[in-house]
N, C-alpha and C positions, 0 to 999 in steps of 0.2 A: 504493500499499499504506500502510495507516495505521501510525502509529508504535506501538511496543510500549508497553503500559501498565506502568509501573514500580510496585513495591510501595510503599505509603505509608511515609514516613519516620517514625521514632519521634521524637516531640517532645522537645526538650531538657528534661531533668529527669524525664521519664516512666519509671517503674521497669519492669523486666521481671522475671518470676518468678524467684526464687532468686538475683537479681543481688547479688554481694558485691564491693565495690570493693577495688582493689589500688592504694593511693595511692603506693606505691613505684615503680610503673610509670607511664609516660606515652608519648606518641607525638609524632613529628615527621611533618609532611606535606610531600611533595615533589610538586609539580604543575607543569604547563606542557608545551608541545609537546616540549621536550627533556629532560624529567624522566628518562625511562628511559635515554636515551643518556648523560646526564650521570652518573647513578649507575653505569652500566656502567664508567665510567672511574675510579670511586672505591672501589668495593666488591669483596669477594672473590668473591661469587656471580655467576652468569651471569644478567643481567636479561633476556636473550632467552628464558629458560625460565620466567620468572615469569608466572603467570596468576592469574585471580581465584579459582581453586580451590586455591591452594597458600599455605602459610605458609612462607616461605623464610628460613633462617638466613643471616646475612652479618655482616661486620665491616668497619669502615673503619680505616685504618692510617696511620702516619706514613710518610714517605719511607724510613725505616730499617726498615719492616716491623713496627713495634711497634703492637699493637692499641690503638686509641683509644676504640672503642665496639663493643659486640656488640648486634645486634637482630634481630627477626623482622620480615620484610618482608611486607606485605599489599597486593595491588592492589585498591584500592577505586574507586568511581565518580568520586571527585573527585581521585584521585592515588594515589601510593604511600605508605603509612603505614609508618613505622619504629617499632616498639615497643621501648623500652629503659628502663633505670632513670631515674626522674624527675630524679635528682641530676645526670645527664649531658646532659639535654636542651639547656640553653643553650649549653654548650660545644661540643656536637656540631652544633648549628645553625650556630654560627660556623665550625667546621671545615669543614662541607660547603659553606658559602657561599664559602669562601676561593678556590676555583678556578672558580667559575661564569663569570666574565668576561661574554662576550656570549651564553652559553647561555640559552635561554628556559626557565628552571627556577626555580621559587619554592620556597624552603625556609623553613619556619616551624614553631614549636611549635604543635601541634594542642591548644590550650588548651580548645577546646570539647568535646574527646573525653575520656572517662574509660575507663580499663582496669579490668576486674573478672573474676570467674569465676562460672560457674554449673555445676551438675551436668548430666551428660548427659541425665538424665531431664527436665530443664527446657528442653531444646532445642525450638524450634518444630517442628511436625509436618513442615513442608516443608524443614527443614534437615537434611541427612545429612552426617555427618563420619565416614566409614568408616575412614580411615587417619590415623595420626599425621602432622602437617604438612598437614592439610586446612584449607580456608578457604571460608566462604560469607558473602556479604553479603546481607542481607535488610532492606529498609526503612531503610537507613543504618546498620545494625548489623552488625559483623563478628563471626562466630563462628569460632574457630580452635582447633586442637589442637596440642600439642607432644609430641614422643616421650618416652615414659616417664611422662607426667603424665595422671591420670585426668580431672580437671576440664577444662571447656571455657573457654578465655579469650574475653572479649567486649570489643569496643571500639565505643563509641558515645557519643552526646550525652546522657550521664546526669549526675546530680548526687547523690552519696551520700557520707555521712561515712565516715571511716576505721573499720576494724574490725580491731583487733589480732590477734584469733584467726584471722581469714581470712588476714591478711598472713603470720602465722607458718606456717600450714598450707601456703600457696602456696610460701613460701620453702623449707620443708622438702621439699616434693615436687620443687622445682626442683633442689635440691642432690642429692637421692637419685637423680634421673634423670640426673645427670651433665651438666647443661646449664650451660655456662660463662656468666659475666657479668664485666664489667669495671666497676669503681667509681672514684670520684675518687682513692682510695688506690693503685689499680693501673693508672691510665692510663698507657699506654705501657710497661708492665712486662713484657709477654709478646709473643712471636710467635704467630700464629694457631694453628700446629700444637701448640704447647704446651698450648693450651686445647681441643684435640681438635676444633676447628672443621672440620678436613678430614674427620674420621671421622663427623661429623654432617651432612655434605653441604653445608657452608657455603663451600667453596672450589672453584672451577672452575679447573683447571690448564691448560685448553686455550683459555680466552678471551684476549682481547687484554690490553693493558697497563692497569694501574690503579695508583693510588698505593700504594707498598710492594710491588708485585708481584715485583720482582727478587729481593728477599730471601726472600720466601715461596716463590717458584718454585725458587730455588736450594736452599733447605732441603729441599724435596720431592724434587727430581730427583737430588740428591746423597745422599739417604738420610741426611741430617744431623740428624734429629730426636732430640735427646739428652735431651729433658725432655718429660714428658707429664703430663696431669692425671689424678689418681686420687682415689677416695672413701675417706675414713677416718672412724673414730669416736674421739673423745677423751673421757676421763672428766672433763676440765676444761671450763671455760666456753668459749663460742664466741670465737675470736680475730678481730681485725679483719682485713679483706683486706690483704695485703701483709706480714703477720707472717711471720717466718722460720720454716722447718722445719729442724731440726737432725738430723744423724746423729752422735751424740757431740757434739763441739764444732765439727763442720764444717757449713757451710751447704749443706743438701741440697735446699732448695726454698722455695716461698712459698705462703702461703694465698691462694686465689682467692676462696673464699666459705665461710661457716660459719653454722650455725644451731643454737640451743639445742634439746636433747631432754630427756626426762625424767631421763636418767642421764648427761648430759654435753653433747656436741655432735657433729653430723655436719659433715664438713669436706671441701671440694674443695681440693686442693693440687697445684700443679705440682711434680713431683719429678724429680730427675736419675735417669735409668734406671740409672746405675751404682751408685746408692745406694738403690735402691728396696727391696732385700732387707735393708737395714740396720735397726736399731732406730731409729725416728724419733720425735722429740718436738717439741713447739711451744716456740719460744724464750720463756723466762720461765715455763714451766709444767712441773710434774713429770708423770711417767707417759708411757708409750709409746703411740703411735698404733696402732690396729687397722685394717688394710686391709679394706675392704668391697667387694662386687661391685657393678657398675653394669649397667644394661640393655644396654650395649654394651662391647666390650673395647678398652682403650687399647693393648693389645699386651703 
């Protein structure tokens, strides 16, 4: 039987229609015979269910169960790609290499790949992404979708300059979709459930052990989730991640992500459930936060 003919790869630097770069995002590539088994022991998601048709949310954690990085996993022809904020690539590569030992797994920044977005109308005719969290690779280019976001994300060997308008639009859509992220300012600030990663399908509570699993599982099985991430609007400027949220003078939570809007800013913040119905404000700013709805319910 003859070998299947693969689609031609897109040459580095070759543009695709409607491609708009997202320089705030980047990728890590994990490859080798033990790549899947190694990540299974490091991440919250079940790698046994990852396939080439899915974009899977996951996070890696400290031994104390604190989130160090959040990413979307893609099974590609050359390995498993982890898409995350560019500012966390180098530290996450070092973190993931920490426990490799004799495992046959290569972990490196995928500097040859660039992340961007295209509209659904610009998808190739033979790429179908019917559901949120779908992934297709064609000619070395990954096309994938995330829940609550209209645009299609693209990962491939492109070279395009930054576009601030595109970056802002993407950031706003991510925040309004309630998709969590961790940045250098919030590294190890939250447990996974605080970021709603369980509600978005990024934690498998039946899989075997992984770094931080004991704390995350105990929080789940004891029903001890006392803080969750919610979406708010503020009339003030976008605060930096990690800024405190106050209920009166009490510390009620912390900013996860924030993006400027025409009349203030939209904000994702982890809030104590006991103080959720209090009048909340951002530390150092006047005015109360207005709670908004997300595509899913944090409870």
